[in-house]
N, C-alpha and C positions, 0 to 999 in steps of 0.2 A: 541376231535375239538379244546372243549373251550382253552386247551392248547396251541394248534397252534394259535389262532386267538390273547389270551391274551399275546402272548410272540412273536413277529414277529421275531428276531433274530433265533427261533426257528422254525419257518414257512421260514426262508432265509436255514436254515440246508434241511431242508425237501425237498425244491424247487431243492437245490443245489444239493444234490443226486439225487432227480431225472434227472435233468440234465445229471449228469453223469451215469448213468445206461441206459438213454435212448442214448444219445451219444456214450456208448460203444456199445450196441447193433448195431446202427447204421454204425457204424466204419465195426466192426462184418461182417453186411450183406453186406457193400460195397467190403472189403475183399476178400469176398465169391467169389462176382461176378466178381472181376477182375479177380479173379486167371481163367476164364473162358474167358475173354472178355480182349478187349484193357481199360488200367485202368483210362486212359483222356476220352474214350466216356463214361466209368460206371461213373466217375466224373460227367462228363456233363450235362449227363441223368439223373442222382440224382437231380441235382442243379436247372432243370427243373422241375422235379415231384415236389422238394421240394415250388418252385415258386409257379404253380399250386395250389398245397396245401393249402398256406400260403392266395394267393390271395382270393381262397375261403371262407375261413374262416375269412379273414378281412371284404368281401363284407355282410356276414352271420352274422355276431356276433356285430361287430364295425361302420357300417355304412359309416358316411362319411368322408373324407380325415382331418387326425389329422393335427396340425401344423406344418410348413415348416420346425420348426425344427425339430420336431420328425421324418420328413421323412428323412431329409439330415444325423441326424444322423444315422439313420437304411439304408441310402446308404454309408456313410463312414465305419459304420462296416461291411457291404457285402465287400467292395473293402478289408478292412485289413485282412477279414477273407479269400478270396481266391486267393490274394498275401502269405499268410500264408502257404495255403493249396499247390499252386504250389513250393513255397518253399521249403516246406518240401518234397513233393516227388522229386524234384529234388535233394535235399540232400540225400534221399536215393537211387536214380540210380547210386549219382557219389560217395556219400561214404559208409561208415559202417553204417547198419542200427544200429549197437550196441550204434553208437555215436551220430549221429544226432538225431534219433528219441528222447533217456531220455533227450539232451540237449535242443532241442525245446520246452517239455513238461515244462521242469522245470522253464525255462524261460518266458515262458506263463502263469505260477502260479506265479512266483516269480515278475514280475514288475508289476500286478495290486496289488499284497499285500503291495508296496511301494505309490502307488499312493492313494491306502484305507489310511494306517496312514497319507499323507501329507493331503489329505481331510477330515476324517473322524476322526482323532487321533489314538492314540497308543488303542488298545483292549488290556484286561487283560492277566496276565504273561502266564498263563494256555493255551487261546488262541495262544497266538505266539508262545509256545510249540509245539502248535497243529499243526502251517501254519510249523513249520521246520519237523516236521514228515512227515507231508501230503506231503509237496515236494521229502524230501527222497521215500517214498511211489512211488510217482510220478515217479521217478528217476527209480526204482527197477523194477517196472511194466511194463516200457517201454522200458526194458530190458537193463539198464546202469551196467557199470562194467565189461564189454565182451570184452573190445578191450582198450588196452595202448595208452596214449596221445590221440590228435586231431587235424589234420593237419588244414592247415590256411580256405581252400575251406569248409571243413565241417563247423568248426566254422561259416564262414560267412554267410552260407545259413542259418543254424541253429539258427544262431542270429536274421535273416531276417524272418524268420518262427515265432521264439516266437514272437520278435517283433507284427508279425502281427493280429496273436491269442490274443495277449494280449489287442493290439489296440480294438481290436473286444469285447472282454470283457469291456474295457473302454467306450465303446461308445456305447452299448449297457446300460450301467450303468448308462447313461445321456437321457435314454424316462423317458418320464412323466409319471406319475403313472395310471394306468388301458389303457396305450397306449402300444400294443404289436402286435397284427398282422401287423396291416396296415406299420409299422417302419421295420418288418420282410420282409414283401414283398419288400420292397426299397432294404433291404440288399439283396435279391436275385436278384431280374430288375438293383440290379450294379453291382453283380459278375456273371452273367450268359454271359453278352456280353463280359467283361473282359477275362471271362475264354476262349472262344469264340473266340477273336484276338487271344490271348495265341496259341492255336489251330491253327489257320490259320495259324499263323507267322511261326510257325516249316515246313509247305510246307509238309506234307504229301502225302503221296499217296492214291488212291481211299482204295487200301485194308485195310488200317489204321482206317477208318472210318466205317471198316463197323461193325454193330451194334450187342451187344452182343445177343449170341444164345435167343430164343425167353422163353427159359423156364428159362432163367435165368434175363428177364426182369421184372418180379414180384417182386424179390429180388434187382434188381435197385430201384423199385418204394420204395419198403420198407426202402430203406436205406436213399433215399431222404426223407420221410417222417418222420423215426426217426429222421436225422439231425435235421429237421425243429423243431418239438419235443422240442428234446436238447435245439437248441437255445429260444423256449415260455418259458421253464421253468427254464432256466438261467437268461433272463428277467423277470421271477417272482421274483429269488431270490433276484437281485438285488432292484426290486422295494422293496420287505419286510425287509432286512436287510442291511449291508454292502456287499460292493463292494468287498474287499477282502477277506471276507467268501464265498460268492460265487461264485469265481472265483478259491481259492483254494479245494473246495470240488469239483466243478464241473469238475477240471483239473484231478480226480480221477478216468474219466473214462476209461482208461486203463483195471482197474482192471473188468471191467464188459465186456471188449474185450476178456480179458483172459479167464476169468468165463466161460464164450458161449462158445471158442474154446475148456475147457477143457470137458464141459457137451457135446457138439452137436458133435465135430469132435473128440472128445476124445484124444485131444494134452493134453500132459504133463508140467505141470507148473514146471518149474524150481527152484529152490531154492531160487535164489532171487527174484522171484515173490511170492513164499508164504511167505518169509518174506517182500516185501513190501503189500501181503494182509494184514498180522500180522499188520503193523506198521500204514498202514490206516486204522483199526478199534481202534488203539488206539488212531491216530489223533482225530478221528470223534469224541471219548469220549472228549478231549481235548477241540475242539472246543464248541462241543455242551451244556455244563455246563454251 
């Protein structure tokens, strides 16, 4: 424990990996639930669950509201995050998953690296090599390399999704030390209405608003709790160390998703995914040393 307390950057690595593990588990839970219900209904319910969870923790653990600045950056992070989610789902629906998903993942990891270098200086050379390997691992774990070329519509939606997720990272990095749950509550309070407006604008029929099966609701709730937990660990990572380290390590969440799919659903990992896992481990060593 003293090793982590005496080395904030190592603590940031631990929190970044925790956020990746929890986010990946949340994505696995959400994907599992979405196979048994409407994907947008699952996302909305998980977001509402996360809002209730974060609000409860904020009231119990952080007391009065923090400064308006912290709440504003929390709300901006929530808006950026939901734009990323909606753009990603739209891209996956209209384009090829093997192109849209990895492009989004790489952009969401790369932009905070640039911001971190500009605001906090250039990290050591081995860490930069680790960043490059980690981004490569994210691409492979997300299914990169399975399709040739990229269409304009795929690129546009992937760029928007990657920008949304990266801005979420950047805005969360602006939170004051020790202030986490209230800004994350503000993020959810901002994202849920925007998501609801999007769903209403689609003019869906009543049947499309049907709630998932009752047996699936606990999994939906688990997805929302895990997603909020990932946000919490990422906020701690940025408060403990550099934004670029926190963002790159957190972006390795596909590793958790594919490993859970392998363990629970017995899905086989392709050669690229196994290669991605190996490269991610090498990248972790380089970033942590």
